[in-house]
Phi, psi and omega in degrees: 000001179273103185295318181298318179294318180297317179297318180298318180295318180295317179294333179280351176106024178298132179255128183238126177214161180237148178238131179266183185299330182277000181085015179275131182263130178246125181209154176262128178249356178166185179240167182299335181281350180286147175278169186298324181295315181295318178298318179297317178298316181295318179295318178297318179296319177299313180296318179295322178295318179297321178293326177292329181277358181298127178296144181293339179276353181287130180241158178084199182284123182273319177247112183275318180207158179228131178224129180245135177210160171275179187302314185238046180221162175293154181279157177243124179286139177247142180292109183288344179290341179283346178263131180293121179272000000 
């Protein structure tokens, strides 16, 4: 409930995401006003963070597929092979 602390964390680069029962990760990587470079940087940072959080006991393919979409639009598939599994 500390607004000042929350603003400070977001400005410092805090990454916030949610995971549903099926293992699907939901996260915001930017807004429509962001340019393509900033969106790309944010998406890359999210993926790198997820890979760092991979449990050491996890075997096999960790990221099976990646789909990016805006709130009310169809998703666009991203080649998951470009991300180190």
